[in-house]
C-alpha positions in Angstrom: 70.3 95.9 94.0 73.5 97.0 92.5 76.5 95.3 93.9 79.5 97.2 95.0 82.9 96.2 93.4 86.3 96.9 94.9 89.0 97.2 92.3 92.6 96.3 93.5 95.6 97.1 91.2 98.7 95.4 92.5 101.9 96.8 91.1 105.5 96.4 91.7 105.8 99.4 94.1 102.2 100.0 95.3 98.9 98.4 95.7 95.9 100.6 94.9 92.4 100.0 96.2 89.6 101.9 94.4 85.9 101.9 95.4 85.2 104.7 92.9 87.2 107.1 90.7 87.5 109.4 93.6 87.7 107.0 96.5 91.2 105.5 96.5 93.6 104.0 99.0 97.0 102.5 98.7 99.9 100.7 100.4 103.5 99.9 99.4 104.3 96.5 97.8 107.8 95.6 96.7 110.0 92.4 96.5 109.3 91.3 100.0 105.4 91.2 99.7 104.0 87.7 99.5 100.4 86.6 99.8 100.3 86.7 103.6 101.6 90.3 103.8 99.2 91.4 101.0 96.2 90.0 102.8 97.2 91.6 106.1 97.7 95.1 104.5 94.5 94.6 102.4 92.4 94.0 105.3 93.9 97.0 107.2 93.7 99.3 104.3 90.1 98.4 103.2 88.7 98.7 106.7 85.4 100.6 106.8 84.5 99.9 103.2 81.6 97.8 102.3 81.9 95.8 99.0 80.4 92.6 97.5 82.9 91.6 94.9 86.7 92.3 94.2 88.5 92.7 90.9 92.3 92.2 91.2 94.8 93.1 88.5 98.0 91.1 89.3 101.6 91.6 87.7 102.1 88.1 86.5 100.7 85.6 84.0 97.1 84.7 84.9 95.2 81.8 83.2 91.6 80.8 84.1 91.7 83.2 87.0 94.7 81.5 88.6 98.3 82.9 88.9 100.7 80.6 86.9 104.0 82.3 87.5 105.5 84.3 90.3 105.8 88.0 89.6 109.2 89.5 88.9 108.9 92.4 91.3 107.1 90.9 94.3 107.7 88.1 96.8 107.3 84.3 96.3 104.3 82.0 97.0 101.8 83.5 94.7 101.3 80.7 92.2 97.8 79.2 92.6 97.0 81.5 95.5 93.3 81.6 96.1 92.2 85.2 96.6 88.5 84.5 97.1 89.3 82.1 99.9 91.8 84.4 101.6 89.7 87.5 101.4 86.3 85.7 101.9 84.8 87.6 99.0 84.0 86.6 95.4 87.1 87.6 93.4 87.8 87.9 89.7 91.5 87.8 88.9 93.3 89.1 85.8 96.7 90.3 84.8 97.3 94.0 85.8 98.0 95.2 82.4 95.0 93.3 80.9 92.8 95.0 83.5 94.2 98.5 82.4 93.6 97.5 78.8 90.1 96.4 79.6 89.3 99.9 80.9 91.1 101.7 78.1 89.4 100.0 75.1 86.8 101.9 73.0 84.4 100.1 70.7 85.8 98.9 67.4 89.3 98.3 66.1 92.4 96.6 67.5 94.1 98.1 70.4 97.6 97.3 71.9 98.0 98.3 75.5 101.6 98.9 76.9 102.2 99.8 80.5 105.4 101.6 81.4 106.3 101.1 85.0 108.5 98.7 87.1 108.4 96.4 84.0 106.4 96.5 80.7 102.7 95.4 80.9 101.0 94.4 77.7 97.7 93.2 76.3 95.9 93.1 73.0 92.1 93.7 72.5 89.9 93.3 69.4 86.1 92.7 69.0 85.7 92.4 72.8 88.4 89.7 73.0 91.1 90.4 75.4 94.5 88.6 75.1 97.0 89.3 77.9 100.6 89.3 76.6 104.1 89.0 78.1 106.1 91.3 75.8 108.4 92.5 78.5 110.4 89.2 78.0 111.1 90.0 74.3 114.9 89.8 73.8 116.8 93.1 73.4 120.5 93.7 72.7 123.4 92.9 75.1 121.5 89.8 76.5 118.7 92.1 78.0 114.9 91.9 77.6 112.8 94.8 76.3 111.4 95.8 79.8 115.0 96.5 80.9 115.0 99.4 78.5 111.4 100.6 78.5 110.7 100.4 82.2 112.1 102.1 85.2 115.6 100.4 84.7 115.8 101.8 81.2 115.0 105.4 82.3 117.8 105.1 85.0 120.2 103.6 82.4 119.6 105.8 79.4 118.5 109.1 80.9 115.2 110.8 80.0 115.9 112.0 76.5 117.4 108.7 75.2 114.8 106.7 77.0 111.9 108.6 75.5 113.3 107.9 72.0 113.8 104.3 72.8 110.2 104.0 74.0 108.7 105.6 71.0 110.7 103.5 68.6 109.8 100.3 70.3 106.1 101.2 70.7 105.9 102.1 67.0 107.5 98.7 66.1 105.2 96.8 68.3 102.1 98.6 66.9 103.2 97.5 63.4 103.8 93.9 64.5 100.4 93.5 66.0 98.6 95.5 63.3 97.0 97.6 66.0 94.8 100.5 65.0 96.1 102.4 68.1 98.3 102.0 71.1 97.3 103.0 74.6 100.4 103.9 76.6 99.8 103.6 80.3 101.7 103.0 83.6 103.4 105.3 85.9 106.1 106.5 83.5 103.7 107.8 80.7 103.6 111.2 82.4 107.2 111.7 81.3 105.8 112.4 77.8 104.3 115.8 77.2 103.2 114.8 73.7 102.7 111.5 72.0 102.7 110.7 68.2 99.5 110.1 66.3 98.2 106.6 66.9 99.6 106.5 70.5 97.2 107.6 73.2 97.9 108.4 76.8 96.4 106.0 79.4 94.4 107.4 82.2 94.6 106.5 85.9 90.9 105.7 86.0 91.2 103.0 83.4 92.2 100.4 86.0 89.1 101.1 87.9 86.9 100.9 84.7 88.6 97.6 83.7 87.8 96.1 87.1 84.1 97.0 86.7 84.0 95.6 83.2 85.4 92.3 84.5 82.0 91.7 86.2 79.9 92.7 83.4 77.4 90.1 82.2 75.1 89.8 79.3 71.4 90.3 80.0 69.7 87.0 81.1 73.1 85.2 80.8 76.0 84.3 83.1 78.5 84.7 80.3 80.9 87.6 80.3 80.5 90.2 77.6 84.3 90.0 77.3 86.1 87.0 75.9 89.2 86.6 78.1 92.0 84.5 76.5 
């Protein structure tokens, strides 16, 4: 029997719960949300849904399915938090940008994923190998980091026209640096672009859900993941 997977995309402003591409619920997050608040809101929001497994995309570094650093835009207390124990359900945890990237990738080539939102999410995929990145911390002029210019703070600082130029310049440079065949530009701010240059593709909202499903894919007659997660 096919098992039902609930995909959870935790962002800096909202948490989205997806049972399918059309069945979505959400609740607000923000800098006050710690693990306890998340669990309480999760239980309330998911009430009535039946699921066997949960995929969670989380906005902080994740290694071996454990959070190793507190997120910049949420509350404290997340490092080492055990989602499976708290939710009493099998959980696979991954960085939120990496989950979006996993759902965005098409067979062949090297893809760089960049998510424009509260910060700058990033991941690199090649030959079914997924490497989460933390490019948002790259240094930028005036003592800033790159996500200060490419995320929501940059849009507010520069204005829409200058911000769009800054994003396209930075994305082009990052594509060259990672020798990527193409870039998928996702996140909540990508809708600000009516057109994108060749080699830069628009991420789709459903990619987070597809990434969460792929996170549970296994090889036939094997317990190994089809995807190699670094």
